[in-house]
N, C-alpha and C positions, 0 to 999 in steps of 0.2 A: 368617575375620578380615582376610586381602588382599582380598579383595571388598567389605570394609567401606571399607575405605582405598581401594580404584577407585573404590566410587560418592559416598563423600568429596570424593575431585579431582574429579568433572567436575560434581561439584552446584555445586561451589566456584567451577570454572572456570565454567562457566554462567551462575551468579551476575554473580562481577565484569568478567570477560571478555565476557558479551552482553551486561550492563545497560549497560557502559562502551560498547559498537558500538551502542547503543539511543540513549544520549546522545548520540553523534556525530553518530547518522544525525537524531533528530530536531534539531539546530543546523544542518545540514548542510538539512534542509527547510524551514526556519523560513527562513533565510538566500534559499533558492530561491524561496518565496514570494512572497517580497518583491519579487523581483526581476520575476517573471511579474504582480504584481498588476493591470500595467494590460493584462492581453488579460483580456478577459470570455469565462464560460467559463458556461453555462445548458442547463437543462434541455429549456427552450424552442426553438423554433421561429424565435423572432424574437427580435431586444437593441432593446428602448423609445427610440424616438428615431431609430430608424434601419431606413428606408421600403426601403431596396435596399442587400439583398446579392447580394453577386457571385464569380464564381470560389470556386466551395467543392469540399472533398475533403472525401476520410474521413481522419483521421488518428486514431491509437492512442496508449496507452503502457501500456507493458504490464511487470510486476514479480513476480516467486518471491523469497520471504521465508521462511527456514527456520527451525522453533520451535528453539529453543535447550534443552542440558537443563533446564536448572532452570523454565523456560517447560513445559515437559513434563512435568516431577514436578507441580508447581502446579498443572496443570489435570487431574491422574491426580487427588490431592485434591481438588476441588472435584468432579470428577465422583463421588465418593462421598460426599463431603456438603452437595452439593448450593451451590448461590450462583452470586454472577456470579465469573466466572473473569477478572479486571484482565488478567492476562499475553497473555490472548488477545487480548483486547478493542485494549489498544495495539499489538498484531501488525497486527491488521486496519487501524484509523488510521492505522498508518506504510506501509502496502501501497497504500491510497486515496491516499493523499497525493502518494507518489512516482509512481503508476500517471497520475493527474492531472497533476504535474508533467511525466513526459514526455512523455504529449499534447501540453499547452500547447506544450510546447516543439518539436516535430516541428510544432505549427500554424506557429508561428515562424519558424521555418525556411524554411519556404513562402511566407514574406509575408501571414500575415495575421492580420486586426485581432479576431477573436472564433472563440470552440466553440460552436456551438450543438448543440442534442438528445443534450447527454451523455448515454454512458450508462458505469455502471460492473456489471462481471461480476467473480465472486469462484471460486475453485474450491478446496477444498482437497486436497493433495497426502497422499496416504498412503506409508507406509515400504514396505509390499506386500503382496501379495497375501493378503487374509485379515485382515490388520491394522488395526485399528481407532483405533489413534492416527497424530496428526496429525507430518507432518514438515516442511510447510509451508503456504502458500499463496500462491495465483497472483493478482493482481489485471491486468484487464484496464478500463482507459476508454477508451473513443471517443466520437469525434462527427464532426461538419459542420464543417470549419474553412470560416470567409467572410473576406471583404471588405468590409469595410465604404463605403459609397458618398456 
């Protein structure tokens, strides 16, 4: 009986606290993306309308985001019955957005006007040896910061 109460409390904490933190992080991402909108980031190797690029340097932004208990339970449920795991999709989206923002902030701090050749890498972080559950994700965004001439 006490285990059921403990699981219920963890589930409720994951849902309410995790959900609140997710919403707070999404609002922060929206604000920071709006502030960085003027800095172009592209997967291409050039910027249309800018023939001359100078002072290139590698920039990156990384983030590690953990999976809350609620998302883990929902993910396990979808593993059994199949279908989209929307709780993990939101985790991946937040991770990508945060990594790109951090990369752009790094580029701005170095005086860049744009970031070209942007790439994104993701890694699943497991709980331990042999454990199939995801504890979190690591997302790394990197590219070449340049100044337009």
